[in-house]
N, C-alpha and C positions, 0 to 999 in steps of 0.2 A: 439545453439542462434543466427545464420545467420539465418536459416526458418524463425524463428521468425520478424529477422528484415527485410527481404526480402517480408515476406507477408504485415509487418505495407508498406513497400514502396510501394508495391504492390495496395493497397487499400489508399495511400495518407495520410495515421496516420504520423502528425510525432510529436507527444510527447509521444514518446514509452523513457524508462526507458534507462539512463546513465548508460553506462557500467559500472563506479564508485558508481552508485545507486545499479547496481543490484549486483555488487561482495557484497555489502554490505548486502542488503539479503539473498544470499546465504547463508553469513558467521550468520546472527543472526535465518535462518532459520533452521539450521546446530543446532542450541542450544535450539531447542524448545524443549519443557519436554515430553517423552514419553506418550502420548495419547493427547497428544497437539493439537491447532488450533489456524490456521493461517486468517488471511480477509485481501484480498487484497480490498480497495475500488478502482474501475476506473481498470477495465479490460483492456480496451485499446485494441491493437494489440496483448494481450498476454506474453510482454515480460518482463513487471516484474513479472509475472509469470514464465515462463523460468525459469528464476533469482531462486524463490524462490523452484519450484520444483525440479532445479540440487541442492541449496542447503543441501535437504532432501537426496539426493543420491537416496538407492536403502530401506530405511525407509519406511513403509507405514501406520503405527502407526499416524500419524500425516491428520487431516482433513484439509484442506483448502477451501477456502469460496471467490468465486471472485466474484465481483458486480458491474455491469453494467448498464446504462440507456439504451443505444445502442441495441434493441432486432436484430437488423440485424447484429451490431459488433461482438456483442457476440456466435452468433451464426457458424456463421466462426470464432470463436477462439476455439469454444466448438468442432470442427468437427474436429482438429487437433488433434495429439498420446494424449492423455493426461492420466495418472493414475489413478484410481477409482477412489481413495479417494479426487482432485480434484472436488468439487461442481460448477456449473453456476449459477447466480442467475441473474434475469433482472427486477430491478424496480430500485424505488428511496433511493438513500442510508439513506437518511436522515428519510422515512417511516421507512427502514429495519435494520440497525444497532440499535436502541432499543430490536426487536424481535428476533435478531438472538446469544445471550449470549455471555460468556463470551470468549474473546482471549488472544494467549499467543503472538502474532505478529499480530501489525493493520501496514499494510502499507497506508496509506491514501496518495491517488495520485490522487483523485478528485475533484474538487468544491467541492459536498457535503461528508462530514466529514470530510473536513479541512477548507473552507473557509465560509461554513457551516456550525452548528454542531458538531463541536470541543468537543463540550463535550459530546457528544453523544458518539462517538471515544475514547476518554475519559472512559468514564463509563465504557466502551464495555472493558476494556480492563482487566486482570486480575490480585490480586499482586504479584508482580515480571514481569508482563507481559511489552511487548513492541512498544512502535508506533513511526514508520519512515516517517517522511515529509521532500517531497522532494520541488525541484523547492522553496528554499528558498533565493537564490543568484544567479539568472538566468544573464545573460551577458545584457540583456535587459528586461525593463519591457513590458509585451504587452499594456498595457494602463494605463489609473492613477487606476483603481480600481484594479487592479491586483495588484499594487505594496504597495495599502493600504492594502487589504488583508490580504498580506504576512506578512507585517510589525504585522497587527493585530494573525496571526497565533504565530508568532513568539513570539510575546509579551505573548501569552495566555501559550504557552508551557510552555516557560522559566521562566512565574512567577507562575504556577497552582500547589501549595502544595502538590497536588498529588503525584505530578511528580517529577525525579531527572531526570535534561533534557542536554546535550549538545549541543552547536552548532558545525557544522561542516562546513568545508572549502572542501567539497568531490562532486563532483560530480559540479552537479548543487545548491547546497546548502543542506546541513541534517539538521535535527534537527530528536535526536534519544534520547527518555526518557525512562526512567523506571519509573512504578507505582508503588509508596510504599508500601509494606506490609502492612498488614492490621493492 
């Protein structure tokens, strides 16, 4: 994990997942069913992705898809030493999520798919699938829009009848929600 944090620091990327978020992602990745699928929305510097891969351990039966809109950053992250089952996708998550099929675990860590298009993210969950949304209670808000969007996401996740959700005062504040079965 240290090499991913160093990579982020060297590139001035300051939005990497907190250790608490990462450890939660590792735990949830380890629980993904055989032949399951994981989606990370917001590759960033690859810190969250590294936690997910770490949680999978020696498994190679799970497909991990990570999306980011920043072509150069994705190319730099993808050049790292990643298992064969990790697929890097460049593009707008709002357009891509509906085309990628269902997922057993989704980490929504970008504005697209979290602040905008949250319904598409929830739609992409399998019954029993889990979505993790972080930065729900940051130490300080970046601006008024940040605070407003976070409140909207919180309300949407906690009130969606398709989900069973819990808000955790963990790391930067997490909401973990499971999609109800059919």
